[in-house]
C-alpha positions in Angstrom: 0.0 0.0 0.0 2.8 2.4 0.9 4.6 1.5 -2.3 1.4 2.3 -4.3 1.2 5.7 -2.6 4.9 6.4 -3.3 4.4 5.5 -7.0 1.3 7.7 -7.1 3.0 10.7 -5.5 6.0 10.2 -7.8 3.8 10.2 -10.9 1.8 13.1 -9.6 4.9 15.0 -9.0 6.2 14.3 -12.5 2.9 15.5 -14.0 3.0 18.6 -11.9 6.5 19.4 -13.0 5.4 19.0 -16.6 2.6 21.5 -16.2 5.0 23.9 -14.5 7.3 24.1 -17.5 7.1 27.7 -18.7 5.7 28.7 -22.1 8.6 30.1 -24.2 7.5 32.9 -26.6 10.2 34.2 -28.9 9.3 37.3 -31.1 12.1 38.0 -33.6 12.2 41.2 -35.6 14.0 41.2 -38.9 16.7 43.8 -39.6 15.4 46.1 -36.8 18.0 48.7 -35.7 19.2 49.2 -32.2 17.8 52.7 -32.1 14.4 51.9 -33.6 12.8 51.4 -30.2 12.0 54.0 -27.6 13.7 52.3 -24.7 17.2 52.9 -26.3 16.6 56.7 -26.2 15.0 57.5 -29.6 11.8 59.6 -29.7 11.2 59.2 -33.4 9.2 55.9 -33.6 6.9 55.1 -30.6 7.1 51.4 -29.6 5.0 51.4 -26.5 4.4 47.6 -26.4 8.0 46.6 -26.9 9.1 49.3 -24.5 6.6 48.1 -21.8 8.0 44.5 -22.2 11.6 45.8 -21.9 11.0 48.1 -18.9 9.0 45.4 -17.0 11.6 42.8 -17.7 15.3 42.9 -18.3 16.8 45.1 -21.1 19.7 43.1 -22.6 21.9 46.0 -23.5 24.9 44.0 -24.8 23.1 41.2 -26.7 24.9 39.9 -29.8 23.6 38.1 -32.8 25.2 37.2 -36.2 25.2 40.0 -38.7 22.9 38.3 -41.2 19.6 36.5 -41.2 20.5 32.9 -42.0 23.6 32.7 -39.7 21.7 34.3 -36.8 18.7 31.9 -37.1 21.1 28.9 -37.4 23.0 30.0 -34.2 19.7 30.6 -32.3 18.2 27.2 -33.1 21.4 25.1 -32.8 23.2 26.9 -30.0 26.3 26.9 -32.2 28.5 29.5 -33.9 27.8 29.3 -37.6 31.4 28.2 -38.3 30.5 25.0 -36.6 27.5 24.3 -38.8 28.8 25.6 -42.2 26.3 28.6 -42.1 28.9 31.4 -41.8 28.8 32.9 -45.3 26.0 35.1 -46.5 22.4 33.6 -46.6 20.4 30.9 -48.3 19.4 32.6 -51.6 16.2 31.7 -53.4 17.3 29.0 -55.9 20.2 27.6 -53.9 20.1 23.9 -52.9 21.4 24.0 -49.4 20.3 24.6 -45.8 21.0 24.0 -42.1 22.5 20.5 -42.0 20.0 17.7 -41.1 22.4 16.2 -38.6 21.9 19.3 -36.4 19.5 18.9 -33.5 17.4 22.0 -33.2 15.8 23.8 -30.3 12.2 22.8 -31.2 13.2 19.1 -31.5 14.7 19.2 -28.0 11.8 21.0 -26.5 9.3 18.7 -28.2 11.1 15.7 -26.6 10.3 17.4 -23.3 6.6 17.8 -23.8 6.4 21.2 -25.5 3.9 22.0 -28.3 6.1 23.7 -30.9 5.0 26.3 -33.4 6.8 28.5 -35.9 5.3 31.6 -37.5 6.8 33.7 -40.2 10.3 33.6 -41.7 12.4 30.4 -42.0 15.4 31.1 -44.2 17.3 27.9 -43.4 16.7 26.0 -46.6 13.7 24.5 -48.4 15.0 22.8 -51.5 13.9 19.5 -50.0 11.0 19.2 -47.6 13.3 17.7 -44.9 14.9 21.1 -44.5 11.6 22.9 -43.7 10.2 23.7 -40.3 7.8 20.8 -39.7 10.6 18.4 -40.4 12.9 20.2 -38.0 10.9 19.9 -34.8 8.0 22.3 -35.3 4.4 20.9 -35.0 3.2 23.6 -37.3 4.5 26.4 -39.5 2.7 29.3 -41.0 4.7 31.8 -43.0 7.4 31.9 -45.7 10.5 29.7 -46.4 12.5 32.5 -48.0 14.4 35.5 -46.6 11.7 38.0 -47.5 8.7 38.6 -49.8 6.3 41.3 -50.8 4.2 42.2 -47.7 0.9 41.9 -49.6 1.4 39.7 -52.7 3.9 37.4 -51.0 5.8 37.1 -54.2 9.6 37.1 -54.1 12.0 37.8 -56.9 15.3 36.0 -56.8 18.2 38.2 -55.6 20.3 37.9 -58.8 17.9 36.8 -61.5 14.3 37.5 -62.7 12.8 34.3 -61.3 9.7 35.2 -59.3 7.3 33.1 -57.3 4.8 33.0 -54.5 6.0 32.1 -51.0 3.5 31.6 -48.3 2.9 28.2 -46.6 0.8 26.5 -44.0 3.1 23.6 -43.1 3.9 22.1 -46.6 0.9 23.4 -48.4 0.8 26.7 -50.4 -1.6 29.1 -48.7 -3.2 31.1 -51.5 -5.7 32.7 -49.1 -2.9 34.8 -47.7 -2.5 36.7 -50.9 -3.4 40.4 -50.6 -3.2 40.4 -46.8 -0.4 42.2 -44.9 2.2 39.8 -43.6 2.5 41.3 -40.0 -1.3 41.0 -39.6 -1.4 37.5 -40.8 1.4 36.4 -38.5 -0.3 38.1 -35.5 -3.7 36.5 -36.2 -2.0 33.1 -36.4 -0.3 33.6 -33.1 -3.5 34.6 -31.4 -5.3 31.6 -32.9 -2.6 29.2 -31.7 -2.7 30.7 -28.2 -6.5 30.5 -28.0 -6.5 26.9 -29.1 -3.5 25.7 -27.0 -4.0 22.9 -24.5 -2.6 24.5 -21.4 -1.8 21.1 -19.9 1.3 21.2 -22.1 3.9 24.0 -22.4 4.1 26.0 -25.6 7.2 27.0 -27.6 6.2 29.7 -30.0 8.9 31.0 -32.4 7.4 34.1 -34.1 9.9 35.2 -36.7 8.4 38.4 -38.2 9.3 39.7 -41.7 9.1 43.2 -40.4 10.8 45.5 -40.7 12.9 43.8 -43.4 12.6 45.3 -46.9 10.2 43.6 -49.3 10.8 43.3 -53.0 13.0 45.8 -54.8 10.1 47.4 -56.7 8.3 48.3 -53.5 10.6 47.5 -50.6 8.9 49.4 -47.8 5.2 48.7 -47.3 2.6 49.5 -44.6 -1.1 50.4 -44.4 -1.8 54.0 -45.4 -3.5 54.7 -42.1 -0.4 53.6 -40.2 1.9 55.7 -42.4 -0.3 58.8 -41.7 0.7 58.6 -38.0 4.3 59.5 -38.8 4.0 62.8 -40.7 6.6 64.2 -38.3 9.2 62.1 -40.1 10.4 64.1 -43.1 12.2 61.3 -44.9 9.4 59.4 -46.8 11.2 56.1 -46.7 12.0 56.4 -43.0 8.3 57.3 -42.5 7.1 54.0 -44.0 9.7 52.1 -42.1 8.3 53.7 -38.9 4.8 52.4 -39.9 6.2 48.9 -40.4 7.8 49.0 -36.9 4.6 50.4 -35.5 2.6 47.4 -36.9 5.2 45.1 -35.4 4.9 46.8 -32.0 1.1 46.4 -32.1 1.6 42.7 -32.9 3.7 42.3 -29.7 0.9 43.9 -27.7 -1.8 41.7 -29.3 0.2 38.5 -28.6 0.9 39.4 -25.0 -2.8 40.3 -24.4 -3.8 36.9 -25.9 -1.5 35.1 -23.4 -3.1 37.1 -20.6 -6.6 36.2 -21.8 -5.7 32.5 -22.0 -4.2 32.6 -18.5 -0.8 31.6 -19.9 1.1 34.9 -19.2 1.8 34.0 -15.5 3.9 31.1 -16.6 5.6 32.5 -19.7 9.0 33.7 -20.8 8.8 36.3 -23.6 11.9 37.3 -25.5 11.9 40.1 -28.1 15.0 40.6 -30.2 16.2 41.5 -33.7 18.1 38.9 -35.8 20.8 41.4 -36.8 21.4 45.1 -37.4 19.4 47.3 -39.8 20.3 48.0 -43.4 20.2 51.8 -43.7 21.5 51.6 -47.3 22.6 49.0 -49.9 20.9 45.8 -50.9 17.5 45.4 -49.2 17.9 48.8 -47.5 15.1 49.4 -45.0 16.3 52.8 -43.6 16.6 51.5 -40.0 19.0 53.0 -37.5 21.8 51.3 -35.7 22.8 54.6 -33.9 25.2 55.1 -32.2 27.1 52.1 -33.5 29.4 51.8 -36.4 28.4 49.7 -39.5 25.3 47.8 -40.5 23.9 44.5 -41.3 26.4 42.1 -43.0 29.5 43.6 -41.3 31.6 42.8 -38.3 31.0 46.1 -36.7 28.8 46.6 -33.6 26.0 48.0 -35.8 25.5 44.7 -37.4 26.0 42.4 -34.4 25.0 44.2 -31.2 21.3 44.3 -31.4 18.2 45.1 -29.4 16.8 42.5 -27.0 14.6 42.3 -23.9 13.1 39.5 -21.9 10.2 39.4 -19.6 8.9 36.7 -17.2 7.5 36.5 -13.7 10.2 33.9 -13.2 12.9 36.6 -13.3 14.0 37.4 -9.7 15.5 40.8 -10.4 13.4 42.5 -13.2 12.8 46.1 -14.2 16.5 46.7 -14.9 19.2 47.0 -17.6 21.7 44.2 -18.0 25.2 45.0 -19.5 26.4 41.4 -19.2 27.3 40.5 -22.7 25.7 37.4 -24.3 25.3 35.8 -27.7 22.3 34.5 -29.6 23.6 30.9 -29.3 23.1 31.2 -25.5 19.4 31.0 -25.7 19.2 27.2 -26.2 20.9 26.3 -22.9 19.3 29.3 -21.2 15.7 28.1 -22.2 16.7 24.6 -21.0 17.7 26.1 -17.7 14.5 28.1 -17.3 12.4 25.1 -18.1 14.3 22.9 -15.6 15.3 20.5 -18.2 18.3 18.2 -18.3 21.1 20.1 -20.2 23.0 16.8 -20.8 20.4 16.2 -23.6 21.9 19.1 -25.5 24.7 18.2 -27.9 28.1 19.9 -27.9 27.3 23.6 -28.4 28.9 27.0 -28.1 26.1 28.6 -26.2 26.2 29.2 -22.4 23.4 29.1 -19.8 22.8 32.8 -19.0 19.7 32.3 -16.8 21.3 33.3 -13.5 22.9 36.3 -15.1 19.5 37.4 -16.5 17.3 36.5 -13.5 19.5 37.3 -10.6 22.0 39.7 -12.1 24.9 37.4 -11.4 28.1 37.7 -13.4 27.9 36.4 -16.9 29.6 33.1 -17.6 30.6 34.4 -21.1 34.0 36.0 -21.3 34.6 35.7 -25.0 32.6 35.6 -28.2 33.3 34.9 -31.8 31.5 37.4 -34.1 32.3 35.2 -37.2 35.0 33.9 -39.4 34.0 34.1 -43.1 36.9 33.0 -45.2 34.9 33.4 -48.4 34.3 37.1 -47.7 37.7 37.4 -45.9 36.6 39.0 -42.7 36.3 38.0 -39.1 36.1 39.4 -35.5 36.4 38.2 -32.0 35.8 39.7 -28.5 37.5 38.7 -25.3 36.6 40.7 -22.2 36.5 44.3 -23.2 38.7 43.8 -26.3 37.5 43.4 -29.9 39.7 42.4 -32.8 38.3 42.8 -36.3 39.9 42.2 -39.8 38.6 42.5 -43.3 35.8 44.7 -44.7 32.6 43.7 -46.4 32.4 47.1 -48.2 33.9 50.5 -47.6 30.4 52.2 -47.5 29.5 49.7 -44.7 32.3 50.8 -42.4 30.7 54.2 -41.5 28.3 55.5 -38.9 24.6 55.9 -39.9 21.6 57.7 -38.5 21.1 60.1 -35.5 19.9 59.9 -32.0 16.2 60.2 -33.0 15.7 63.2 -30.8 14.2 66.3 -32.4 12.1 69.2 -31.2 9.0 68.3 -33.3 8.4 65.0 -31.4 8.9 63.7 -27.8 8.7 60.5 -25.8 5.2 59.8 -24.6 5.4 57.7 -21.4 1.6 57.5 -21.1 1.5 55.5 -24.4 3.7 52.9 -22.7 1.7 52.8 -19.5 -1.6 52.4 -21.4 -0.3 49.9 -24.0 -1.8 46.4 -24.3 1.5 45.0 -23.0 1.6 47.2 -19.9 -2.1 46.6 -19.2 -1.6 42.8 -19.3 1.4 43.1 -16.9 -0.5 45.4 -14.6 -3.5 43.1 -14.5 -1.4 40.1 -13.8 0.6 41.9 -11.0 -2.5 43.3 -9.4 -4.4 40.0 -9.1 -1.2 38.3 -7.9 -0.8 40.9 -5.2 -4.3 40.2 -4.0 -3.6 36.5 -3.9 -0.4 37.1 -1.9 -2.2 39.5 0.5 -5.0 37.0 1.2 -2.6 34.1 1.7 -0.1 36.2 3.7 2.5 34.9 1.2 5.9 36.7 1.2 7.8 36.7 -2.1 11.5 36.8 -2.7 10.9 40.0 -4.6 8.2 42.7 -4.5 5.8 42.8 -7.4 5.6 46.3 -8.7 3.7 48.0 -11.5 6.2 50.2 -13.3 5.7 54.0 -13.2 6.9 57.1 -15.0 10.0 57.5 -12.8 11.0 53.9 -13.3 10.8 54.4 -17.1 12.8 57.5 -17.1 15.6 55.9 -15.1 15.7 52.7 -17.1 15.7 54.6 -20.4 18.7 56.6 -19.4 20.6 53.5 -18.4 19.7 51.7 -21.7 20.8 54.6 -23.9 24.3 54.2 -25.4 26.1 57.5 -25.9 29.5 58.1 -27.4 29.4 61.9 -27.4 30.3 64.2 -30.3 33.0 62.9 -32.6 34.8 63.9 -35.9 36.5 61.0 -37.5 38.7 63.3 -39.6 40.1 65.0 -36.6 41.4 61.8 -35.2 45.1 61.0 -34.9 46.1 59.0 -38.0 47.4 56.1 -35.8 44.0 55.7 -34.2 42.0 55.5 -37.4 40.7 52.1 -38.5 40.9 51.2 -42.2 40.1 47.5 -42.5 41.2 47.5 -46.1 44.7 48.1 -44.8 45.1 46.3 -41.5 43.1 44.8 -38.6 41.9 47.0 -35.8 41.5 46.7 -32.0 38.9 48.4 -29.9 38.0 48.6 -26.2 34.3 48.0 -26.6 33.4 48.9 -23.0 35.0 52.3 -23.2 34.5 52.8 -27.0 31.3 51.0 -28.0 31.1 53.1 -31.2 34.5 51.8 -32.4 36.1 55.2 -33.0 39.6 54.7 -31.6 41.8 51.9 -33.0 44.3 50.8 -30.4 46.0 48.1 -32.4 49.3 50.0 -32.6 49.4 50.6 -28.9 48.3 47.2 -27.6 50.3 44.7 -29.7 50.2 42.0 -27.0 46.4 42.0 -27.0 46.4 41.9 -30.8 48.6 38.8 -30.7 46.5 37.1 -28.1 43.3 37.6 -30.0 44.9 36.5 -33.3 45.9 33.3 -31.6 42.4 32.8 -30.2 41.1 33.2 -33.8 43.6 30.5 -34.9 42.3 28.2 -32.2 38.7 28.6 -33.5 39.9 27.9 -37.1 41.0 24.4 -36.1 37.3 23.3 -36.0 35.8 25.3 -38.9 33.2 23.5 -41.0 33.6 24.8 -44.6 30.8 27.1 -45.7 28.0 25.0 -47.3 26.8 27.6 -49.9 26.0 26.2 -53.3 25.4 27.8 -56.7 21.8 28.4 -57.9 19.9 25.5 -59.4 17.9 26.4 -62.5 15.4 23.7 -61.6 14.1 25.9 -58.8 12.5 28.3 -61.3 8.9 29.0 -60.0 7.6 29.0 -63.6 8.0 25.2 -63.5 6.1 25.0 -60.2 2.8 26.8 -60.7 4.7 30.1 -60.0 5.6 29.1 -56.5 8.9 28.5 -54.7 8.9 24.9 -53.6 11.0 21.9 -52.6 12.1 21.5 -56.2 14.6 18.6 -55.5 11.9 16.3 -54.1 10.1 13.8 -56.3 8.5 15.9 -59.1 5.0 14.4 -59.0 4.8 14.6 -55.2 5.6 18.3 -55.2 3.4 19.1 -58.1 0.5 17.2 -56.6 1.0 19.1 -53.3 0.9 22.5 -55.0 -2.1 21.6 -57.2 -4.0 20.2 -54.2 -3.3 23.4 -52.3 -4.5 25.4 -55.2 -7.6 23.2 -55.5 -8.3 23.3 -51.7 -8.5 27.1 -51.7 -10.2 27.3 -55.1 -13.1 24.8 -54.6 -15.7 27.4 -53.8 -14.4 29.7 -56.6 -14.5 26.8 -59.1 -18.1 26.0 -57.9 -19.1 29.5 -58.5 -17.5 29.5 -61.9 -19.2 26.2 -62.9 -22.6 27.5 -61.7 -22.0 30.8 -63.5 -21.1 28.9 -66.7 -24.2 26.8 -66.5 -26.4 29.9 -66.1 -24.6 31.6 -69.0 -25.1 28.5 -71.2 -28.8 28.4 -70.3 -29.0 32.2 -71.1 -27.2 31.6 -74.4 -29.5 28.6 -75.2 -32.6 30.7 -74.3 -31.4 33.6 -76.4 -30.6 31.3 -79.2 -34.1 29.8 -79.1 -35.7 33.2 -78.9 -33.7 34.4 -81.8 -34.6 31.3 -83.8 -38.3 31.8 -83.0 -38.1 35.4 -84.0 -36.4 34.4 -87.2 -39.1 31.9 -88.0 -41.8 34.5 -87.4 -40.1 37.0 -89.7 -39.8 34.3 -92.4 -43.4 33.3 -92.0 -44.4 37.0 -92.2 -42.2 37.5 -95.3 -43.8 34.5 -97.0 -47.4 35.7 -96.2 -46.6 39.1 -97.6 -45.2 37.6 -100.7 -48.3 35.4 -101.2 -50.6 38.4 -100.8 -48.5 40.3 -103.3 -48.7 37.5 -105.9 -52.5 37.1 -105.4 -53.0 40.9 -105.9 -51.0 40.7 -109.1 
């Protein structure tokens, strides 16, 4: 009898542990600049929901990603530097037959093994030439979005980067979703997230990876797109392209608020971890320019500079012990896999050999970061690389002279100001305030004492946190610098003290030769285990013209892929076809009726003509 009770209690305890695993919600922006949110000091583009999440949680002020979409997503999902997966050079382009290697175990696969329902929304960009490379074959129960790096926000067509091949790219799992055509991508993704949350079985934890397209540029013909009514809100921004960009960011911000409100409505918020971040820096100019701002950092997307790699991030959860603060502990996007495992109380020995480190104690309790060094990248094809150890950063090689500059301003002008009330009344702030208030009542009635005080954030808190999260490097004129302190990567590597000089203005390579040698040796150590870049040339068989004008898994068995596309088309067109058939039948009846009527009239006229002729003959 005692043994039975022990078994029961053990099983009950295991079941209870399962229900206590937190929901993990990741909202990833695409090419969003460090200074394109209010909590970093800019007044130009209001982001009340993102700001509310940041101020109520922990602002990760020294959060690093890769400098491009594909490498960042690969690092996030594998916990590995891209040099260890072959994903270090550029991105998966539209007709290229390669992707994140199938022997890599991804975050959703690991979480699924531990009872999580796993869902992906939005951008994939890790390969699709065979179905095995797509999200639902890599650990996600469902995927709703696009396989490519970008597409038109309304038509969802994407033109290949270096050819005229153009096709439709919007999927529900493996099926083409033609119903999405004509609808704004950000809205579609938001509606899908809300639907998944409402339908979720809360007996199981949820992992939701919401990888937005916004505010990445769309197609070259019309790269910046947002609803007119949203653009109208930003008349204070004189640059018309920046104005549309602001509207794209605003739609993204509203999406964040809507998703958090849905979690609150479903009673999932109190056991959730919500991470918001950008995959890499903005592209203020050049290919796929979106006119984002990486101020005050140097460089942009696709570079080794801070502007491409040090990106906005904030995390919120009631599980965080010391929240409503700014963290300057530096961390890397590969750290999220072991960190999520730690948050969920999972066995980290399940994770294969990775580069990421468990940052949970640093995030939750403000303990010292376990990370002391970080590889930005080694890209031997493009001939550049960078590494950081402690405060020191070593960088060599340039991806383009125009990309080595500083872009944008501080976003502070007299014609607009920061509205704290927008933040306090946002959907996000309202959800947090409601959650905290009801929890305070429960604690009060039960005389429960918490390790930390639950507090609704106020205007003074926001002002303090915003000041702490704003990175400032002061006024500076590059031309007035001493020649020995200038950095020209086309000539030689450079060295910066990132803590003292986050804007990478003063090159110290000539005055710190020992540090340069140490970092060069560290790079050599990393080189010992490099996996060669997996990029492959374009495959002409990918041409959407051969696949019903869609981008698809062109290297799978032809008849299977074609059947899937045709069936998808049929599924969404059944009603339209029925309407067409009925219309055709009606038209045929009308034609037949008109034909009979015309024939009758013709016979009448002929009969009348004959009668008149007969009368005429008789009269004669």
